C-alpha positions in Angstrom: 0.0 0.0 0.0 1.3 3.5 -0.9 2.2 5.4 2.3 0.1 8.4 1.1 -3.0 6.3 1.0 -5.1 4.7 3.8 -7.4 1.8 3.4 -10.8 2.0 5.0 -10.2 1.5 8.7 -12.7 -0.8 10.6 -14.5 1.1 13.4 -13.6 -1.7 15.8 -12.5 -5.3 15.9 -14.9 -6.5 18.5 -16.3 -9.2 16.2 -12.8 -10.5 15.6 -11.3 -10.1 19.1 -14.2 -10.6 21.4 -17.0 -12.5 19.6 -19.8 -14.1 21.5 -20.9 -16.3 18.6 -18.3 -18.4 16.8 -18.8 -20.8 13.9 -16.0 -23.1 12.7 -15.9 -24.5 9.2 -13.7 -27.4 8.2 -13.7 -29.6 11.3 -13.1 -33.4 11.2 -14.7 -34.9 14.3 -12.8 -38.2 13.6 -9.3 -36.7 13.3 -8.1 -35.0 16.5 -4.9 -33.9 14.7 -6.7 -32.1 11.9 -6.4 -28.3 11.9 -10.1 -27.6 12.4 -10.4 -30.2 15.2 -7.5 -28.6 17.0 -8.9 -25.2 16.6 -12.2 -26.3 18.3 -10.3 -28.1 21.0 -8.1 -25.1 21.9 -11.2 -22.8 22.0 -13.2 -25.1 24.2 -10.3 -26.1 26.5 -9.3 -22.4 26.8 -12.5 -21.6 28.7 -14.6 -19.8 26.1 -18.2 -19.4 27.3 -19.9 -18.0 24.3 -21.9 -19.9 21.6 -19.9 -22.3 19.4 -21.2 -24.0 16.3 -19.6 -26.4 13.9 -20.5 -26.4 10.2 -20.2 -29.9 8.6 -22.4 -31.4 5.9 -22.6 -34.9 7.4 -21.0 -35.4 10.8 -21.8 -33.9 14.2 -19.1 -32.8 16.5 -19.7 -34.4 20.0 -21.0 -31.9 22.5 -21.0 -29.0 20.1 -23.9 -27.6 18.1 -23.5 -28.7 14.5 -25.2 -27.3 11.4 -25.0 -28.6 7.8 -24.3 -25.3 6.0 -23.4 -21.8 6.8 -26.8 -20.5 5.8 -28.3 -22.5 8.7 -26.4 -20.2 11.2 -28.4 -17.5 12.9 -26.5 -14.2 12.7 -23.0 -15.6 13.0 -20.6 -13.1 14.5 -17.2 -14.7 13.6 -16.7 -17.6 11.2 -13.4 -19.5 11.5 -12.4 -21.1 8.2 -10.2 -24.2 8.4 -10.3 -25.4 4.7 -7.8 -25.2 1.9 -7.2 -22.1 -0.1 -9.5 -22.7 -3.1 -12.5 -23.8 -0.9 -11.9 -20.9 1.5 -12.9 -18.3 -1.1 -16.4 -19.7 -1.4 -16.7 -20.2 2.4 -15.8 -16.5 2.9 -18.4 -15.5 0.3 -21.1 -17.7 2.0 -20.1 -16.2 5.4 -20.6 -12.7 4.2 -24.0 -13.7 2.6 -25.0 -15.2 6.0 -24.4 -11.9 7.7 -21.1 -12.7 9.5 -19.2 -9.7 10.8 -15.7 -11.2 10.6 -13.8 -14.3 9.3 -10.5 -15.8 10.1 -8.8 -17.6 7.2 -6.0 -20.0 8.2 -5.2 -21.5 4.7 -1.9 -20.8 3.0 -1.0 -21.0 -0.7 -2.2 -17.4 -1.4 -0.1 -14.3 -2.2 2.9 -15.6 -0.2 3.6 -18.1 -3.0 3.2 -15.6 -5.8 1.7 -16.2 -9.2 -1.6 -18.1 -9.0 -1.6 -17.6 -5.2 -1.8 -13.8 -5.8 -4.8 -14.3 -8.0 -6.5 -16.4 -5.4 -5.9 -13.8 -2.8 -7.5 -11.2 -5.0 -10.6 -13.4 -5.3 -10.5 -13.9 -1.5 -10.5 -10.1 -0.9 -13.4 -9.7 -3.4 -15.4 -12.4 -1.6 -14.8 -10.7 1.8 -16.0 -7.3 0.6 -16.3 -4.9 3.6 -16.4 -7.8 6.1 -13.5 -8.0 8.6 -11.0 -10.7 7.5 -7.9 -11.9 9.4 -5.4 -13.7 7.2 -5.0 -15.7 5.1 -1.9 -17.7 6.0 -2.3 -16.7 9.7 -2.0 -18.5 13.0 -5.1 -17.0 14.6 -5.7 -15.1 17.8 -5.8 -15.4 21.5 -7.7 -12.9 23.6 -6.9 -14.1 27.2 -9.1 -11.5 28.8 -12.2 -12.9 27.2 -10.9 -16.5 26.7 -11.2 -16.3 22.9 -8.4 -18.6 21.6 -8.7 -19.4 18.0 -5.6 -21.3 16.8 -4.4 -24.8 16.2 -1.6 -24.3 18.8 -2.4 -25.9 22.2 0.6 -23.8 23.4 -1.9 -20.9 23.9 -3.6 -22.8 26.7 -0.3 -23.3 28.6 0.6 -19.8 29.8 3.3 -19.2 32.5 1.6 -16.1 33.9 -1.9 -14.6 34.2 -3.0 -12.2 31.5 -0.9 -9.0 31.6 -0.9 -5.7 29.8 1.2 -6.7 26.7 -0.7 -7.2 23.4 1.2 -9.0 20.6 0.6 -8.5 16.9 2.8 -10.4 14.5 3.1 -11.0 10.7 4.7 -14.3 11.5 2.6 -16.6 13.6 5.4 -18.9 14.8 7.6 -16.0 15.9 4.7 -14.3 17.4 4.2 -17.3 19.7 7.9 -17.3 20.5 7.6 -13.6 21.5 4.6 -14.5 23.7 6.8 -16.8 25.7 9.6 -14.2 25.8 7.0 -11.8 27.4 6.1 -14.4 30.0 9.7 -15.3 30.8 10.3 -11.7 31.5 7.8 -12.0 34.3 5.0 -10.2 32.4 1.8 -11.5 30.9 0.2 -11.0 27.6 -3.4 -10.0 27.1 -3.8 -10.6 23.3 -2.0 -12.4 20.5 -2.9 -11.7 16.9 -1.2 -13.3 13.9 -2.2 -11.3 10.8 -0.6 -13.5 8.1 -0.8 -12.0 4.6 -2.7 -8.9 5.7 -5.1 -9.2 2.7 -7.5 -6.7 4.2 -6.5 -6.2 7.8 -2.9 -5.2 8.6 -0.8 -5.6 11.7 -0.9 -1.8 12.3 -4.7 -1.8 11.9 -4.9 -4.3 14.7 -2.4 -2.5 16.8 -4.3 0.8 16.5 -7.4 -0.9 17.9 -5.6 -2.8 20.7 -4.0 0.3 22.0 -7.4 1.7 22.8 -8.3 -1.3 25.1 -8.0 -0.6 28.9 -6.3 -3.9 29.5 -3.5 -3.1 27.1 -0.5 -1.0 28.3 2.1 -2.1 25.7 1.7 -3.2 22.1 4.5 -5.4 20.9 4.7 -5.7 17.1 6.7 -8.1 14.9 6.7 -6.8 11.3 8.5 -8.6 8.5 7.8 -5.6 6.3 6.4 -2.2 7.2 3.5 -1.7 4.8 1.7 1.2 6.4 3.9 3.7 8.3 1.1 6.2 8.6 -1.0 3.8 10.7 2.1 2.7 12.7 2.8 6.4 13.4 -0.9 7.0 14.4 -0.8 4.0 16.7 2.3 5.4 18.5 0.8 8.8 18.7 -2.4 7.4 20.3 -0.4 5.2 22.6 1.5 8.3 23.9 -1.7 10.2 24.4 -2.9 7.3 26.6 0.4 6.8 28.5 1.2 3.6 26.7 4.0 2.5 24.4 4.6 0.6 21.2 7.5 -1.8 20.9 8.7 -3.0 17.5 10.7 -5.9 16.3 11.2 -5.8 12.5 13.0 -7.5 9.7 13.4 -7.0 6.0 13.9 -4.0 3.8 12.0 -2.1 1.2 12.5 -1.8 -2.5 14.4 1.5 -1.9 17.0 -0.2 0.1 17.7 -2.7 -2.6 17.6 -0.9 -5.9 20.5 1.0 -7.5 19.3 4.6 -7.6 20.6 7.3 -9.9 21.4 9.5 -7.0 24.0 8.5 -4.4 23.0 10.2 -1.2 19.5 8.8 -0.8 20.2 5.4 -2.3 22.8 4.5 0.2 20.4 4.9 3.1 17.8 2.2 2.7 14.7 1.3 4.5 16.1 0.6 7.9 17.2 4.2 8.4 13.7 5.4 7.5 12.2 3.1 10.1 14.6 4.3 12.7 13.5 7.9 12.0 9.8 6.9 12.4 10.5 5.2 15.7 12.6 8.0 17.1 10.1 10.7 16.1 7.0 8.8 17.3 8.5 7.2 20.4 8.4 3.6 19.2 10.8 1.4 21.1 12.7 -0.6 18.4 14.2 -3.8 19.5 16.6 -5.9 17.5 15.8 -9.5 18.6 13.9 -11.6 21.1 16.5 -11.1 23.8 15.6 -7.5 24.2 12.0 -8.2 25.0 12.7 -8.9 28.6 14.7 -5.8 29.6 12.5 -3.4 27.6 9.3 -4.7 29.2 10.9 -4.6 32.6 11.8 -0.9 32.1 8.4 0.0 30.7 6.6 -1.7 33.6 8.7 0.2 36.1 8.7 3.5 34.4 12.4 3.4 33.9 14.1 5.7 31.4 17.7 6.9 30.8 19.1 10.0 29.0 21.4 9.6 26.0 24.8 8.3 27.1 23.7 7.6 30.6 26.0 7.6 33.6 26.1 4.1 35.0 27.3 3.0 38.4 28.6 -0.6 38.7 28.5 -2.3 42.0 30.0 -5.8 42.3 31.5 -8.4 44.6 34.4 -8.9 42.1 36.8 -6.2 41.1 37.6 -8.0 37.9 34.0 -8.3 36.9 33.4 -4.7 37.7 36.2 -3.7 35.3 34.9 -5.9 32.5 31.4 -4.5 33.0 32.7 -0.9 33.0 34.2 -1.6 29.6 31.1 -3.3 28.3 28.8 -0.5 29.5 30.9 2.1 27.8 31.0 0.0 24.6 27.2 0.1 24.6 27.1 3.8 24.9 27.0 4.4 28.6 29.5 6.2 30.8 31.1 4.9 34.0 32.1 8.1 35.7 33.5 8.8 39.2 31.0 9.3 41.9 30.7 12.7 43.6 32.7 13.1 46.9 29.4 13.5 48.8 28.0 10.3 47.4 31.2 8.4 48.3 31.1 9.8 51.8 27.5 8.6 52.2 28.4 5.1 50.9 31.4 5.0 53.2 29.3 5.9 56.2 27.0 2.9 55.5 30.1 0.6 55.6 29.3 -2.0 53.0 32.2 -1.2 50.6 35.5 -2.8 51.5 37.6 -2.2 48.4 37.1 0.4 45.7 34.4 3.0 46.0 35.1 5.3 43.0 33.1 3.5 40.2 33.1 0.6 39.5 32.5 -0.1 43.2 34.1 -3.3 44.6 32.3 -4.6 47.7 35.5 -6.6 48.6 36.1 -9.8 50.4 33.6 -11.0 53.0 30.8 -9.5 51.0 28.3 -12.1 52.3 28.6 -10.6 55.7 27.5 -7.1 54.6 24.6 -7.8 52.4 22.3 -6.4 55.1 23.7 -3.0 54.1 22.9 -3.4 50.4 19.5 -1.6 50.5 20.8 1.6 52.1 23.8 1.6 49.7 21.5 1.1 46.7 19.3 3.9 47.9 22.2 6.3 48.2 23.5 5.4 44.7 20.1 5.7 43.1 19.5 9.1 44.7 22.8 10.5 43.4 22.4 13.1 40.7 25.5 11.8 38.9 23.9 8.3 38.5 21.4 7.5 35.8 21.4 3.7 36.1 23.1 0.9 38.0 24.5 -2.5 37.3 24.7 -4.8 40.3 26.9 -7.9 39.9 27.0 -10.9 42.3 29.0 -14.1 41.6 28.3 -17.4 43.4 26.2 -17.2 46.6 25.4 -20.8 47.3 26.1 -20.2 51.0 23.8 -17.2 51.3 21.0 -17.8 48.9 18.5 -16.4 51.4 20.5 -13.1 51.5 21.1 -12.7 47.7 17.5 -13.5 46.5 16.1 -10.3 48.2 18.6 -8.2 46.4 16.7 -8.8 43.1 13.5 -7.4 44.6 15.4 -4.4 45.9 16.8 -3.7 42.4 13.4 -4.2 40.8 11.8 -1.7 43.2 14.5 0.9 42.6 13.4 4.3 41.1 16.3 4.2 38.6 17.1 1.4 36.1 19.0 -1.5 37.6 20.3 -4.6 35.9 20.9 -7.4 38.5 23.5 -9.9 37.4 23.8 -13.2 39.3 26.5 -15.3 37.8 27.1 -18.9 38.6 24.0 -18.7 40.7 22.7 -21.8 42.5 19.5 -23.0 40.8 17.8 -22.9 44.2 18.3 -19.2 44.2 17.3 -18.6 40.6 14.1 -20.5 41.2 13.2 -18.0 44.0 13.6 -14.8 41.9 10.2 -13.2 41.5 11.4 -10.4 39.2 13.1 -12.2 36.2 12.7 -9.1 34.0 15.8 -7.4 35.7 17.9 -10.6 36.1 20.9 -11.5 33.9 23.1 -14.6 34.4 26.2 -13.3 32.7 28.1 -10.1 32.2 27.4 -10.1 28.5 23.7 -10.6 29.0 23.6 -7.8 31.6 25.4 -5.3 29.3 23.0 -6.1 26.5 20.0 -5.7 28.8 21.2 -2.3 29.8 21.8 -1.4 26.2 18.3 -2.4 25.3 16.9 -0.1 28.1 18.9 2.8 26.8 16.5 3.0 23.9 13.6 4.0 26.2 13.8 7.7 25.6 10.6 9.7 25.0 9.5 10.3 21.5 9.7 13.7 19.8 5.9 14.1 19.7 5.8 14.0 15.9 2.5 14.0 14.0 2.0 12.2 10.7 0.9 14.7 8.1 1.1 13.8 4.4 3.1 16.2 2.2 1.1 18.8 0.5 1.1 18.5 -3.3 2.7 21.5 -5.0 2.8 22.3 -8.7 6.3 22.9 -10.0 7.6 23.8 -13.4 10.2 21.5 -14.9 12.4 22.4 -18.0 11.3 20.8 -21.2 12.3 17.1 -21.2 13.5 15.0 -24.1 11.8 11.7 -24.8 13.0 9.2 -22.2 14.9 11.7 -20.2 15.3 10.6 -16.5 17.5 13.3 -15.0 18.1 17.0 -15.1 21.7 18.0 -15.6 23.5 20.0 -12.9 22.8 23.5 -14.4 19.0 22.7 -14.7 18.9 20.9 -11.4 20.6 23.8 -9.6 18.2 26.3 -11.2 15.2 24.3 -10.1 16.4 24.0 -6.5 17.5 27.7 -6.4 14.0 28.7 -7.5 12.8 26.9 -4.4 15.1 28.7 -1.9 18.5 26.9 -2.0 21.8 28.8 -2.3 24.2 27.7 -5.0 27.7 28.8 -5.9 27.8 31.2 -8.8 28.5 29.7 -12.2 28.8 30.4 -15.9 27.2 28.0 -18.4 27.6 27.8 -22.1 27.1 25.5 -25.1 30.1 23.6 -26.4 30.1 25.7 -29.5 30.7 28.9 -27.5 33.9 28.2 -25.6 35.2 31.7 -26.1 32.1 33.2 -24.7 32.4 31.0 -21.6 36.0 32.1 -21.0 35.2 35.7 -21.5 32.4 35.7 -19.0 34.6 33.9 -16.4 37.4 36.5 -16.9 34.8 39.3 -16.5 33.8 37.8 -13.1 37.4 37.8 -12.0 37.5 34.3 -10.7 41.0 32.8 -10.3 41.0 29.1 -9.4 38.1 27.3 -11.1 36.1 24.2 -11.3 35.1 23.1 -14.8 32.3 20.4 -15.4 30.5 18.9 -18.3 26.7 19.5 -18.1 24.4 16.9 -19.8 21.3 15.1 -18.6 22.5 11.7 -20.0 25.8 11.8 -18.1 24.8 12.0 -14.4 28.1 10.7 -13.0 30.7 12.9 -14.6 33.7 12.0 -12.5 33.8 8.6 -14.0 34.4 9.9 -17.6 36.6 12.8 -16.9 34.1 15.6 -17.0 35.2 17.3 -13.8 38.4 19.3 -13.4 39.3 21.2 -10.2 41.9 23.9 -9.6 41.9 25.2 -13.2 43.6 28.6 -13.7 42.4 31.4 -16.0 45.5 30.7 -18.2 44.6 27.0 -18.6 40.9 27.6 -19.0 40.7 27.7 -22.9 42.6 24.4 -23.3 40.5 22.7 -20.5 37.3 23.9 -22.1 38.3 22.6 -25.5 39.4 19.2 -24.1 36.3 18.8 -22.0 34.0 19.9 -24.9 35.4 17.0 -27.0 34.9 14.5 -24.1 31.4 15.7 -23.6 30.5 15.3 -27.2 31.9 11.8 -27.1 29.7 10.7 -24.1 26.5 12.8 -24.5 23.8 13.2 -27.1 21.9 15.7 -25.0 21.0 18.6 -27.4 21.4 21.1 -24.5 24.7 19.8 -23.4 27.3 22.4 -22.4 30.1 23.3 -20.0 29.8 24.8 -16.5 32.5 26.9 -14.8 32.4 28.1 -11.2 34.9 29.5 -8.7 36.5 27.2 -6.1 34.7 27.9 -2.8 36.5 27.9 0.6 34.6 25.6 3.0 35.0 23.8 6.3 33.0 20.6 5.7 31.2 18.7 3.0 27.6 17.6 3.6 25.5 15.3 1.4 21.8 16.0 1.0 19.5 13.6 -0.7 15.9 12.9 -1.0 13.6 10.3 -2.6 10.0 9.2 -2.8 10.2 5.9 -1.0 7.4 3.4 -2.1 6.5 2.8 1.5 7.5 5.9 3.5 6.8 8.5 0.9 9.1 11.6 0.6 12.2 11.3 2.7 15.1 13.7 3.2 18.6 12.5 4.2 21.6 14.5 5.4 25.0 13.1 6.2 28.7 13.1 5.1 29.2 14.4 1.6 31.8 14.7 -1.1 33.3 12.5 -3.9 33.5 9.4 -1.7 30.0 9.6 -0.3 29.2 5.9 -0.8 32.0 5.0 1.7 32.0 8.1 3.9 32.0 7.3 7.6 29.5 9.3 9.7 26.0 9.5 10.8 23.2 10.0 8.3 19.9 11.3 9.5 16.5 10.8 7.8 13.5 13.0 8.0 10.2 11.6 6.9 8.7 14.6 5.2 5.1 13.3 5.9 5.4 14.8 9.4 4.4 18.1 10.9 6.3 21.4 10.8 7.5 21.1 14.4 9.2 17.8 13.6 10.9 19.5 10.6 12.2 22.3 12.8 13.5 19.8 15.4 15.3 17.9 12.6 16.8 21.1 11.3 18.0 22.1 14.8 19.8 18.7 15.2 21.5 19.0 11.8 22.5 22.6 12.4 24.0 21.7 15.8 25.9 18.7 14.4 27.5 20.7 11.6 27.8 24.0 13.5 25.5 25.8 11.0 23.7 29.0 11.7 20.1 28.6 12.9 17.6 28.6 10.1 20.0 27.3 7.4 18.5 23.8 7.1 14.8 24.8 7.0 14.9 26.0 3.3 16.5 22.6 2.4 13.6 20.8 4.0 11.0 22.9 2.3 12.6 22.6 -1.1 12.8 18.9 -0.8 9.2 18.6 0.3 8.0 20.8 -2.5 9.8 18.9 -5.2 9.3 15.4 -3.9 5.7 16.1 -3.1 5.0 17.4 -6.6 4.6 14.0 -8.2 7.1 15.0 -10.8 10.4 14.5 -9.0 11.5 11.1 -7.6 15.0 11.8 -6.3 17.2 14.7 -5.4 21.0 14.6 -4.8 22.7 17.8 -3.6 26.3 16.7 -3.1 28.2 18.5 -1.7 26.6 21.3 0.2 29.5 23.0 2.1 29.6 24.9 5.3 31.2 28.3 4.9 33.5 29.7 7.6 30.6 32.0 8.7 28.3 29.0 9.3 26.3 29.3 6.1 25.5 26.5 3.6 26.2 26.6 -0.2 25.4 23.9 -2.7 28.1 23.1 -5.2 26.4 20.3 -7.3 23.0 18.9 -7.7 21.1 16.2 -9.6 17.3 15.8 -9.9 15.7 12.6 -11.1 12.2 13.1 -12.6 9.2 10.8 -12.3 7.1 9.1 -14.8 9.4 9.1 -17.8 
């Protein structure tokens, strides 16, 4: 789905998530291992107390109301379809005719297999019409609040914990179930599990947007193999923030934009992942990288823990060596292990727990078992210290004092600031007694990774999704099949929309004397000479860029470059471009593209000739956001590159205008350079046009 479009949103998903009348089609009463039989068994064994009917032409299902055809049902609310793909289409059609409000289609062999499967899915969507449909190729749902469990996985009836506040939505059914167990192993509980499968009519973000409104849901955990609807994802995060809730995202895959070879450099080297990071940062979505990060992130969310960027971390351990290793790992993950303030050290010393080093890392020292009764007041002092943002507590062994170590986990869990509690080589007897597994690690590496995962829990930037306004622009006349504008034409277009370019002289290859005369009149000394043609976008590769040319050498350089340009270009408007060399402090690359998923995007990062391999941070701005988000992005870029305030805003506006016009697909301004006064001047540009 194009990011600038939205499909018709269902007003609510009650008929799917909380139905009181369920009919199941495709049930073999004689085969307990068949999919339909297992679905019925999981539903009944899970405690569902609504009305259940089986649809079977010949055989009754013992103990369950059975009808011969769907038309025999009286106002079915949800029809669960457990038949193969081809048959499922007709069952969906019959369900709609019978007045069903929603259907679940488990069958595979639809769009996920391509070809004929895609055609079948189109027929399935047509059969469903405006009726809610989950799937196809899905694993079903589990609403533990209302005991609605519709899946062939008995696993759903074997939870570790009571229902909690986490709702899971997954494009992959199997991984979704894995994540449900991760949630429970973190000491939390999940309230809902929804596997959306192929998302033929109902997407993961549609479901998430509805779940976040439910009182019993505090966190929505999403697994997306592909982000298909960033607008609804952003809307979900915005609504979650308004309700004091959070969205957590585990994702995989990349979009077409990250895979194709684009004509412009700056935008093409970014790819989909950077765009998703930008969305998550702006809208406060917590992005996790794997299943291991579920536990620490949920633990922090449940406790209201948060850290600033580059948090100051205090390490408290019963091993000086472990403390040193942890300090290194914490700093490698982006934290800072800084000395404690003298007043904090004095308070810790007064308590009398520390027997070795008290600077940070803190070494409890030998005989640590005898002073564990002083742990709580020591922890309280450290947590109250202004110079401490988070703590890591490390205990090794403890088999002789399990009854003293176990309570430490609860103390850490109850702390006002984030605490990771590492108990290494712990006796199993002790681990079995830990009631707060969300903050527990069993190795230094795991503890450092848990802390790193919690560092992501910073507030969002309160962005609002706002599609880019469509503006009419005037392009120069294009030749048949022309894909790009040459530098001279690209610069003129961008300058007309507010960007500042270095001065230049342009002339045709048959007027070399005129070019030289105009350059001499301008009094420029050291020069840059470039070929200018729409069909030679990457001129360095064919010798159409010369730097450091003098006035004396200019006539010969123009003649040589004119011959080269005539060899490589058939552009009727080809010519040569001369500009003065500009003194600058730093090169910046600015790129933009219309991504098929995220829409218009702007990217700013390192620039210059070697932009593809340049080392440095690149920042993306989704232009389908509000003006305040644009201003915040501009301020960050200006601070990073020491630019004057207000310099970046015109770049954003120009990119939004051109990329939102429907006539431009990519922009490459490389480099823009910072002047000694903090201004920004563009030295080169390339515009790729759409629809040619």
